[in-house]
FINU-231447 format. One record per residue (C-alpha): x, y, z; residue number from 1; residue in one letter. Coordinates in steps of 0.5 Angstrom, whole numbers, padded with zeros to 4 digits, always signed. Last residue first. Example, Ala and Ser with C-alpha at 12.3 -4.5 7.8 and 13.67 -1.06 7.14 Angstrom:
FINU-231447
> east|north|up|k|r
> +0027|-0002|+0014|2|S
> +0025|-0009|+0016|1|A
//
This chain:
FINU-231447
> east|north|up|k|r
> +0023|-0181|+0138|602|D
> +0020|-0177|+0132|601|M
> +0022|-0181|+0126|600|D
> +0019|-0177|+0120|599|G
> +0013|-0171|+0121|598|W
> +0007|-0176|+0118|597|V
> +0001|-0172|+0117|596|R
> -0006|-0172|+0122|595|G
> -0003|-0167|+0126|594|D
> -0002|-0162|+0122|593|L
> -0009|-0163|+0119|592|D
> -0010|-0156|+0117|591|S
> -0004|-0151|+0116|590|L
> -0005|-0150|+0108|589|D
> +0000|-0144|+0106|588|A
> -0003|-0136|+0105|587|W
> -0001|-0134|+0099|586|Q
> -0002|-0126|+0100|585|V
> -0005|-0121|+0095|584|Q
> -0002|-0116|+0090|583|G
> -0005|-0120|+0083|582|S
> -0001|-0126|+0085|581|D
> -0002|-0126|+0077|580|D
> +0001|-0119|+0076|579|E
> +0006|-0120|+0079|578|S
> +0008|-0126|+0076|577|E
> +0008|-0122|+0069|576|E
> +0012|-0117|+0072|575|E
> +0018|-0122|+0074|574|W
> +0017|-0124|+0067|573|E
> +0018|-0117|+0064|572|E
> +0024|-0116|+0069|571|S
> +0027|-0123|+0066|570|V
> +0026|-0121|+0059|569|N
> +0029|-0114|+0059|568|N
> +0036|-0117|+0063|567|A
> +0037|-0121|+0058|566|V
> +0036|-0116|+0053|565|Q
> +0040|-0112|+0057|564|E
> +0045|-0118|+0057|563|L
> +0045|-0119|+0049|562|W
> +0047|-0112|+0048|561|E
> +0052|-0111|+0052|560|Q
> +0055|-0118|+0050|559|N
> +0055|-0116|+0043|558|H
> +0058|-0109|+0044|557|I
> +0063|-0112|+0049|556|Q
> +0064|-0117|+0043|555|F
> +0065|-0112|+0039|554|R
> +0071|-0108|+0043|553|K
> +0074|-0114|+0043|552|L
> +0075|-0115|+0036|551|K
> +0076|-0108|+0035|550|I
> +0081|-0109|+0040|549|E
> +0085|-0116|+0036|548|E
> +0085|-0112|+0030|547|K
> +0088|-0106|+0032|546|W
> +0095|-0108|+0032|545|E
> +0095|-0112|+0026|544|E
> +0092|-0106|+0021|543|D
> +0090|-0107|+0015|542|I
> +0084|-0112|+0015|541|E
> +0083|-0110|+0022|540|Q
> +0083|-0102|+0019|539|V
> +0077|-0104|+0014|538|L
> +0072|-0107|+0018|537|A
> +0073|-0101|+0022|536|L
> +0071|-0098|+0017|535|I
> +0066|-0101|+0014|534|E
> +0063|-0102|+0022|533|D
> +0063|-0095|+0023|532|A
> +0059|-0094|+0016|531|M
> +0054|-0098|+0018|530|K
> +0053|-0094|+0026|529|K
> +0053|-0088|+0022|528|I
> +0048|-0091|+0017|527|R
> +0043|-0093|+0023|526|P
> +0043|-0087|+0027|525|N
> +0043|-0088|+0035|524|Q
> +0051|-0089|+0035|523|D
> +0053|-0096|+0039|522|Q
> +0059|-0097|+0033|521|L
> +0060|-0089|+0033|520|L
> +0064|-0091|+0040|519|E
> +0069|-0096|+0036|518|M
> +0070|-0090|+0030|517|L
> +0071|-0085|+0036|516|Y
> +0078|-0090|+0038|515|N
> +0079|-0091|+0031|514|V
> +0080|-0084|+0030|513|V
> +0084|-0082|+0035|512|K
> +0090|-0080|+0032|511|T
> +0097|-0081|+0031|510|E
> +0097|-0089|+0030|509|H
> +0092|-0091|+0026|508|L
> +0091|-0084|+0022|507|I
> +0098|-0083|+0021|506|N
> +0100|-0090|+0019|505|E
> +0094|-0090|+0014|504|R
> +0096|-0082|+0011|503|T
> +0101|-0085|+0005|502|S
> +0099|-0092|+0004|501|K
> +0092|-0090|+0001|500|S
> +0086|-0094|+0003|499|L
> +0086|-0091|+0010|498|L
> +0085|-0084|+0007|497|L
> +0078|-0086|+0003|496|K
> +0075|-0088|+0010|495|Y
> +0078|-0083|+0013|494|F
> +0074|-0078|+0009|493|C
> +0068|-0083|+0009|492|F
> +0068|-0082|+0017|491|M
> +0069|-0074|+0016|490|I
> +0063|-0075|+0011|489|Q
> +0059|-0078|+0015|488|M
> +0060|-0074|+0022|487|V
> +0058|-0068|+0018|486|M
> +0051|-0070|+0016|485|E
> +0050|-0073|+0023|484|D
> +0052|-0066|+0027|483|D
> +0051|-0068|+0034|482|E
> +0059|-0071|+0034|481|Q
> +0061|-0064|+0030|480|K
> +0067|-0062|+0036|479|E
> +0070|-0070|+0036|478|E
> +0069|-0072|+0028|477|L
> +0072|-0064|+0028|476|L
> +0079|-0066|+0032|475|S
> +0081|-0072|+0028|474|N
> +0079|-0067|+0021|473|L
> +0084|-0062|+0024|472|Q
> +0089|-0067|+0025|471|K
> +0088|-0071|+0018|470|I
> +0089|-0064|+0015|469|I
> +0095|-0061|+0019|468|T
> +0099|-0062|+0012|467|T
> +0105|-0067|+0010|466|S
> +0099|-0072|+0009|465|G
> +0095|-0069|+0004|464|I
> +0100|-0068|+0000|463|L
> +0103|-0075|+0001|462|K
> +0095|-0077|+0000|461|A
> +0095|-0073|-0007|460|C
> +0101|-0077|-0009|459|K
> +0098|-0083|-0007|458|D
> +0092|-0083|-0011|457|S
> +0085|-0081|-0010|456|C
> +0085|-0077|-0005|455|V
> +0082|-0071|-0009|454|I
> +0074|-0072|-0008|453|T
> +0075|-0074|-0001|452|S
> +0079|-0068|+0001|451|I
> +0074|-0064|-0003|450|L
> +0068|-0067|+0001|449|M
> +0072|-0065|+0007|448|I
> +0072|-0057|+0003|447|C
> +0064|-0058|+0002|446|E
> +0062|-0059|+0009|445|L
> +0067|-0054|+0013|444|I
> +0064|-0049|+0007|443|I
> +0057|-0050|+0009|442|D
> +0060|-0050|+0016|441|D
> +0061|-0043|+0016|440|E
> +0068|-0041|+0018|439|A
> +0073|-0040|+0023|438|Y
> +0069|-0043|+0029|437|G
> +0071|-0050|+0027|436|P
> +0077|-0050|+0023|435|V
> +0076|-0054|+0017|434|I
> +0077|-0048|+0013|433|N
> +0085|-0045|+0013|432|K
> +0087|-0052|+0011|431|Q
> +0082|-0053|+0006|430|I
> +0086|-0045|+0003|429|F
> +0092|-0048|+0004|428|E
> +0090|-0055|+0000|427|L
> +0088|-0051|-0005|426|L
> +0093|-0045|-0005|425|Q
> +0096|-0048|-0013|424|T
> +0101|-0051|-0017|423|N
> +0102|-0058|-0013|422|P
> +0095|-0060|-0012|421|L
> +0092|-0058|-0020|420|A
> +0098|-0064|-0023|419|K
> +0095|-0070|-0019|418|S
> +0089|-0068|-0018|417|W
> +0088|-0066|-0026|416|L
> +0091|-0074|-0027|415|E
> +0087|-0077|-0022|414|E
> +0081|-0075|-0025|413|S
> +0074|-0075|-0021|412|E
> +0071|-0067|-0022|411|I
> +0064|-0068|-0017|410|N
> +0068|-0065|-0011|409|V
> +0070|-0059|-0016|408|L
> +0063|-0057|-0017|407|I
> +0060|-0057|-0010|406|G
> +0067|-0053|-0009|405|L
> +0065|-0048|-0013|404|I
> +0058|-0048|-0010|403|E
> +0060|-0047|-0003|402|V
> +0064|-0041|-0006|401|V
> +0058|-0037|-0009|400|I
> +0055|-0036|-0003|399|D
> +0060|-0035|+0001|398|M
> +0063|-0028|-0002|397|E
> +0071|-0027|-0001|396|Q
> +0072|-0029|-0008|395|I
> +0080|-0031|-0009|394|S
> +0081|-0038|-0007|393|V
> +0075|-0041|-0009|392|V
> +0075|-0037|-0016|391|A
> +0083|-0039|-0017|390|S
> +0081|-0046|-0016|389|I
> +0075|-0045|-0021|388|F
> +0080|-0043|-0026|387|K
> +0085|-0048|-0025|386|P
> +0079|-0053|-0026|385|T
> +0077|-0050|-0032|384|Y
> +0078|-0055|-0037|383|K
> +0077|-0061|-0033|382|Y
> +0070|-0058|-0033|381|L
> +0069|-0058|-0039|380|T
> +0072|-0066|-0040|379|E
> +0068|-0068|-0035|378|Q
> +0061|-0065|-0039|377|I
> +0063|-0068|-0046|376|L
> +0065|-0074|-0043|375|S
> +0059|-0076|-0040|374|S
> +0058|-0075|-0032|373|K
> +0051|-0073|-0031|372|C
> +0047|-0071|-0025|371|A
> +0053|-0069|-0020|370|G
> +0056|-0064|-0025|369|S
> +0050|-0062|-0028|368|I
> +0047|-0060|-0021|367|N
> +0054|-0056|-0020|366|R
> +0053|-0052|-0025|365|I
> +0046|-0049|-0023|364|L
> +0049|-0048|-0016|363|K
> +0054|-0044|-0020|362|M
> +0048|-0041|-0024|361|I
> +0046|-0039|-0018|360|L
> +0052|-0037|-0014|359|D
> +0053|-0032|-0020|358|D
> +0060|-0028|-0020|357|Q
> +0058|-0024|-0025|356|N
> +0064|-0027|-0030|355|Q
> +0065|-0034|-0026|354|L
> +0058|-0035|-0028|353|G
> +0058|-0033|-0034|352|R
> +0064|-0037|-0036|351|K
> +0061|-0043|-0034|350|I
> +0054|-0042|-0037|349|L
> +0057|-0041|-0044|348|I
> +0062|-0047|-0043|347|D
> +0056|-0051|-0041|346|L
> +0053|-0049|-0047|345|Q
> +0058|-0050|-0052|344|K
> +0056|-0057|-0055|343|G
> +0050|-0059|-0051|342|D
> +0050|-0057|-0043|341|S
> +0042|-0056|-0042|340|I
> +0041|-0063|-0046|339|I
> +0046|-0066|-0041|338|E
> +0043|-0064|-0035|337|A
> +0036|-0066|-0037|336|N
> +0039|-0072|-0038|335|R
> +0042|-0073|-0032|334|S
> +0036|-0070|-0028|333|N
> +0039|-0065|-0022|332|M
> +0038|-0061|-0027|331|C
> +0032|-0060|-0027|330|L
> +0031|-0057|-0021|329|N
> +0036|-0052|-0023|328|I
> +0033|-0050|-0028|327|A
> +0028|-0048|-0025|326|V
> +0031|-0044|-0020|325|A
> +0036|-0040|-0025|324|I
> +0029|-0038|-0028|323|L
> +0025|-0036|-0022|322|E
> +0031|-0033|-0018|321|K
> +0032|-0028|-0025|320|G
> +0039|-0028|-0027|319|V
> +0045|-0024|-0025|318|K
> +0049|-0019|-0029|317|A
> +0042|-0017|-0033|316|E
> +0040|-0018|-0040|315|P
> +0040|-0026|-0039|314|H
> +0042|-0028|-0045|313|Q
> +0045|-0034|-0043|312|S
> +0039|-0036|-0038|311|I
> +0034|-0034|-0043|310|M
> +0038|-0038|-0049|309|L
> +0039|-0044|-0043|308|F
> +0032|-0044|-0041|307|L
> +0030|-0044|-0048|306|M
> +0034|-0050|-0050|305|P
> +0031|-0054|-0043|304|L
> +0024|-0053|-0044|303|C
> +0023|-0055|-0051|302|E
> +0019|-0061|-0049|301|T
> +0022|-0068|-0049|300|Y
> +0026|-0067|-0042|299|T
> +0021|-0064|-0040|298|F
> +0017|-0070|-0038|297|T
> +0023|-0073|-0033|296|S
> +0023|-0068|-0029|295|K
> +0015|-0070|-0027|294|S
> +0017|-0076|-0023|293|K
> +0023|-0073|-0019|292|D
> +0017|-0068|-0017|291|D
> +0020|-0061|-0015|290|I
> +0020|-0059|-0023|289|S
> +0012|-0057|-0022|288|L
> +0013|-0052|-0017|287|Q
> +0019|-0049|-0022|286|Y
> +0014|-0050|-0028|285|L
> +0009|-0046|-0024|284|I
> +0013|-0040|-0023|283|K
> +0016|-0039|-0029|282|L
> +0010|-0039|-0032|281|T
> +0008|-0033|-0028|280|L
> +0013|-0030|-0031|279|G
> +0013|-0032|-0038|278|R
> +0006|-0030|-0039|277|F
> +0007|-0023|-0042|276|P
> +0013|-0026|-0045|275|A
> +0010|-0030|-0050|274|H
> +0015|-0035|-0051|273|K
> +0014|-0038|-0045|272|L
> +0008|-0040|-0047|271|L
> +0010|-0047|-0050|270|S
> +0012|-0049|-0044|269|V
> +0006|-0049|-0041|268|L
> +0003|-0052|-0046|267|R
> +0008|-0058|-0046|266|P
> +0008|-0058|-0038|265|I
> +0000|-0059|-0038|264|F
> -0002|-0066|-0041|263|G
> -0006|-0069|-0037|262|L
> -0001|-0073|-0033|261|T
> +0003|-0068|-0031|260|D
> -0002|-0063|-0028|259|L
> -0005|-0069|-0024|258|Q
> +0002|-0070|-0021|257|Q
> +0002|-0063|-0019|256|R
> -0006|-0062|-0017|255|I
> -0004|-0069|-0012|254|N
> +0003|-0065|-0009|253|L
> -0002|-0059|-0008|252|D
> +0003|-0052|-0008|251|F
> +0000|-0053|-0016|250|S
> -0007|-0050|-0014|249|L
> -0005|-0043|-0012|248|N
> +0000|-0043|-0019|247|L
> -0006|-0046|-0022|246|I
> -0011|-0040|-0021|245|L
> -0005|-0035|-0022|244|K
> -0004|-0038|-0029|243|L
> -0012|-0038|-0031|242|V
> -0012|-0031|-0029|241|L
> -0006|-0029|-0034|240|E
> -0009|-0034|-0039|239|C
> -0016|-0030|-0038|238|I
> -0013|-0023|-0038|237|S
> -0009|-0024|-0045|236|Q
> -0014|-0027|-0049|235|H
> -0010|-0029|-0055|234|H
> -0005|-0034|-0051|233|P
> -0009|-0038|-0049|232|C
> -0005|-0044|-0048|231|P
> -0008|-0048|-0043|230|V
> -0016|-0045|-0043|229|F
> -0019|-0052|-0046|228|R
> -0015|-0056|-0041|227|Q
> -0018|-0053|-0034|226|L
> -0024|-0057|-0034|225|K
> -0019|-0063|-0032|224|S
> -0015|-0059|-0027|223|I
> -0022|-0057|-0024|222|I
> -0023|-0065|-0021|221|H
> -0030|-0062|-0017|220|E
> -0030|-0065|-0011|219|Q
> -0023|-0067|-0009|218|E
> -0019|-0062|-0013|217|N
> -0024|-0056|-0012|216|M
> -0026|-0058|-0005|215|E
> -0019|-0059|-0004|214|N
> -0017|-0052|-0006|213|K
> -0022|-0048|-0002|212|G
> -0021|-0052|+0004|211|E
> -0014|-0050|+0004|210|A
> -0013|-0043|+0003|209|F
> -0012|-0039|-0003|208|I
> -0017|-0043|-0008|207|S
> -0022|-0038|-0006|206|L
> -0019|-0032|-0009|205|K
> -0017|-0035|-0016|204|K
> -0023|-0038|-0017|203|L
> -0027|-0032|-0016|202|F
> -0022|-0029|-0021|201|R
> -0023|-0034|-0025|200|F
> -0031|-0034|-0026|199|V
> -0029|-0026|-0025|198|V
> -0026|-0027|-0032|197|D
> -0030|-0032|-0036|196|L
> -0036|-0029|-0035|195|L
> -0033|-0022|-0038|194|A
> -0030|-0027|-0044|193|I
> -0037|-0031|-0045|192|N
> -0034|-0038|-0047|191|D
> -0038|-0042|-0043|190|K
> -0036|-0049|-0041|189|A
> -0032|-0046|-0035|188|L
> -0038|-0043|-0032|187|M
> -0040|-0050|-0028|186|M
> -0034|-0049|-0024|185|I
> -0036|-0043|-0021|184|L
> -0042|-0046|-0019|183|Y
> -0039|-0052|-0015|182|S
> -0035|-0047|-0012|181|I
> -0041|-0043|-0010|180|I
> -0044|-0049|-0007|179|K
> -0047|-0046|-0001|178|R
> -0042|-0045|+0004|177|K
> -0036|-0043|+0000|176|K
> -0041|-0036|+0000|175|I
> -0041|-0036|+0008|174|K
> -0034|-0037|+0008|173|R
> -0033|-0031|+0004|172|E
> -0038|-0027|+0009|171|I
> -0034|-0029|+0015|170|Q
> -0028|-0027|+0010|169|L
> -0030|-0020|+0009|168|D
> -0027|-0018|+0001|167|E
> -0033|-0023|-0001|166|A
> -0038|-0017|-0002|165|I
> -0034|-0016|-0009|164|N
> -0033|-0023|-0011|163|L
> -0041|-0025|-0009|162|L
> -0043|-0017|-0013|161|I
> -0038|-0021|-0019|160|S
> -0042|-0027|-0020|159|F
> -0049|-0024|-0020|158|C
> -0047|-0019|-0024|157|L
> -0043|-0025|-0030|156|F
> -0049|-0029|-0028|155|L
> -0054|-0025|-0031|154|L
> -0049|-0022|-0037|153|K
> -0048|-0030|-0038|152|N
> -0056|-0031|-0038|151|Q
> -0058|-0025|-0042|150|K
> -0054|-0029|-0047|149|K
> -0056|-0035|-0046|148|E
> -0063|-0033|-0047|147|L
> -0062|-0031|-0053|146|I
> -0058|-0037|-0056|145|E
> -0064|-0041|-0053|144|F
> -0069|-0037|-0057|143|K
> -0064|-0037|-0064|142|K
> -0064|-0045|-0062|141|Q
> -0072|-0045|-0062|140|E
> -0072|-0041|-0069|139|K
> -0067|-0045|-0072|138|E
> -0071|-0052|-0070|137|M
> -0077|-0050|-0073|136|D
> -0080|-0056|-0073|135|Q
> -0075|-0063|-0069|134|K
> -0075|-0060|-0062|133|V
> -0072|-0065|-0057|132|K
> -0065|-0063|-0056|131|A
> -0068|-0057|-0055|130|L
> -0072|-0059|-0049|129|E
> -0065|-0060|-0046|128|S
> -0062|-0054|-0046|127|K
> -0068|-0050|-0043|126|M
> -0068|-0055|-0038|125|Y
> -0060|-0053|-0036|124|E
> -0060|-0046|-0038|123|Y
> -0066|-0046|-0032|122|K
> -0063|-0051|-0028|121|Q
> -0057|-0045|-0029|120|I
> -0061|-0039|-0028|119|H
> -0064|-0042|-0022|118|Y
> -0058|-0043|-0018|117|E
> -0056|-0036|-0020|116|I
> -0061|-0033|-0018|115|I
> -0061|-0036|-0012|114|K
> -0054|-0035|-0010|113|I
> -0055|-0027|-0012|112|S
> -0061|-0028|-0007|111|T
> -0057|-0030|-0001|110|D
> -0051|-0025|-0003|109|G
> -0056|-0019|-0002|108|I
> -0060|-0021|+0004|107|Q
> -0062|-0014|+0005|106|N
> -0057|-0014|+0011|105|Q
> -0052|-0016|+0007|104|S
> -0052|-0010|+0002|103|L
> -0052|-0005|+0006|102|A
> -0045|-0008|+0010|101|A
> -0043|-0008|+0004|100|H
> -0044|+0000|+0003|99|L
> -0037|+0002|+0005|98|T
> -0034|-0002|+0000|97|S
> -0037|+0001|-0005|96|F
> -0036|-0003|-0011|95|N
> -0042|-0007|-0008|94|S
> -0047|-0001|-0011|93|I
> -0045|-0002|-0018|92|V
> -0047|-0009|-0018|91|Y
> -0052|-0008|-0014|90|F
> -0056|-0003|-0019|89|I
> -0053|-0008|-0025|88|G
> -0057|-0014|-0021|87|A
> -0063|-0009|-0022|86|L
> -0063|-0008|-0029|85|Y
> -0061|-0016|-0030|84|L
> -0066|-0019|-0026|83|S
> -0071|-0015|-0029|82|L
> -0070|-0017|-0035|81|D
> -0070|-0025|-0034|80|T
> -0076|-0023|-0033|79|S
> -0081|-0027|-0027|78|K
> -0076|-0031|-0023|77|K
> -0073|-0025|-0020|76|Y
> -0079|-0021|-0018|75|E
> -0079|-0023|-0011|74|D
> -0072|-0023|-0009|73|R
> -0070|-0016|-0014|72|L
> -0076|-0013|-0012|71|T
> -0074|-0014|-0004|70|R
> -0067|-0013|-0006|69|A
> -0069|-0006|-0009|68|L
> -0074|-0004|-0004|67|I
> -0070|-0005|+0000|66|G
> -0063|-0001|-0003|65|V
> -0069|+0006|-0004|64|L
> -0071|+0006|+0003|63|S
> -0066|+0012|+0006|62|E
> -0065|+0014|+0000|61|H
> -0057|+0017|+0001|60|N
> -0055|+0012|-0004|59|L
> -0059|+0015|-0009|58|M
> -0057|+0022|-0008|57|V
> -0050|+0020|-0008|56|E
> -0050|+0016|-0014|55|I
> -0054|+0022|-0018|54|S
> -0048|+0028|-0019|53|E
> -0044|+0021|-0021|52|A
> -0048|+0020|-0028|51|E
> -0048|+0012|-0029|50|N
> -0053|+0011|-0023|49|L
> -0058|+0014|-0027|48|L
> -0057|+0009|-0032|47|Y
> -0059|+0002|-0026|46|L
> -0065|+0007|-0023|45|L
> -0068|+0009|-0031|44|N
> -0067|+0001|-0032|43|R
> -0071|-0001|-0026|42|S
> -0077|+0004|-0027|41|S
> -0077|+0001|-0034|40|H
> -0077|-0006|-0032|39|I
> -0082|-0005|-0025|38|K
> -0086|-0002|-0029|37|D
> -0087|-0007|-0035|36|E
> -0087|-0012|-0030|35|L
> -0095|-0008|-0028|34|K
> -0097|-0009|-0021|33|D
> -0094|-0003|-0019|32|S
> -0090|-0002|-0013|31|Y
> -0083|-0001|-0017|30|L
> -0087|+0005|-0020|29|L
> -0086|+0009|-0013|28|E
> -0079|+0008|-0013|27|I
> -0079|+0011|-0020|26|Y
> -0084|+0016|-0018|25|N
> -0078|+0018|-0012|24|D
> -0073|+0019|-0016|23|L
> -0076|+0023|-0022|22|H
> -0072|+0029|-0020|21|N
> -0065|+0024|-0021|20|I
> -0067|+0025|-0029|19|N
> -0067|+0019|-0034|18|A
> -0070|+0021|-0040|17|A
> -0063|+0022|-0043|16|H
> -0060|+0015|-0041|15|M
> -0066|+0013|-0044|14|T
> -0066|+0017|-0051|13|E
> -0058|+0014|-0051|12|H
> -0061|+0006|-0050|11|K
> -0067|+0008|-0055|10|T
> -0062|+0010|-0060|9|S
> -0056|+0004|-0059|8|K
> -0062|-0001|-0059|7|A
> -0064|+0002|-0066|6|R
> -0057|+0004|-0069|5|S
> -0056|-0004|-0068|4|I
> -0063|-0006|-0071|3|Q
> -0060|-0002|-0077|2|D
> -0054|-0005|-0077|1|M
//
């Protein structure tokens, strides 16, 4: 305690003794041959910067910054204390953006990097020498710890100066070329909180650009060095900076794979329990949830139960986008969808989504219904089908209508649809919304997919056949030929309708669907060609009239392809012969014509 009291007393006396009126004397001492004089002078100058009225006088001095820069440049290897005071002065100056030009002019950035390089080498040397010491081990250890404390302060100041002047992107690029990322990552082995704070702020800044991110990943393997900092909830500022750095890095697929492989996902999930880190953590988890391989890792964590609680108990009507986005991505995995729907949880999600007309919750339910067909999920969806249909018919907000239609598409039950269709306005809604120009393409596409789902029994097929839906689909197929996804879904819908006798005749003999399908046999998209081929094969099985015509069309296409191939081969042969001739005329040999026998000349 006495040592601490004396240290505080000495510092107070020094600050009290420092006087702006002695500025010229302090500057003069910087020219002294004695190291102690320079240390005394720089200490007083640093303390003067603690007084607002002194700062302006010092910064307006015409030669002070230059003298200080020269002293630091010449003496940094001789005294750590002198370097500390001088670096402290330049750290204060670097906080003023208007003075960065003066710092650049006096090469303070270059000197700071040289100091960092020197003290990293010195630290490694002292560490290796300490390992060799056998006598007075305790004394040498103490000396090493004192040196390390001073070095940490000096490194903090030098990195802070560089970070401040790196506001200018041109200067940042110059600093980056001096192996700054390598030096920063070396500091991650330190335990000094102030030093780690500036290191993580600097790394976060450098990770914004792809060059910096790539160097951190490919050359320095930064992810493995971040393991000990996740989680670290007891140091809030450090934890936030680490999460921001990881978020910047997580836009790279290779880095996301490393985060998964090195076990970061369970660690990050544990941070969801701490409110200050929840927002950043959710953003990182969203990035990780994009990759299919990583989705299965979440299955073995607390993430999905925690996500359900946060969604169901969210204080606002609409759930936060980052929160629901993570759940939406994860529930594309069947096991995750099953976990988040356990017990009455799916009921709670559906009720909240319908009550608040939250399109993102309905998107989550849609993903659940598509990823997992468990009996519990299907039974819950059956129970809410009337409410889903009522919402589709009545709600004007198209975003939520699209998602609810997507949920209905995933409900596969002959019994359900046989009961639901005659007693609701769903078919009227479909007829109204598969008119091009009336509804958005997303709504039209979902309606087409829903028709494919509900035409699962003769009863449903008859109801559809009694409407104008088939003719409307025929018109859509003609008008949307440039939209491959739309064409694929319409074709599949016709395939399902052709399976039912109630709608088969209408399609085959009252529309041009088969003619369009024959044309699509020559489509550029292989998926469309394959689908058209399969539907036409079905048509040949069920209708004798079309059978021969389709057969003839197939032959014509095959024959046309063969003729084109032959023509291409002939053309290639001709070109090859022309090249052999080299463009020159070949003259016949006319010599010795008289000596030849020309037949009977009598």
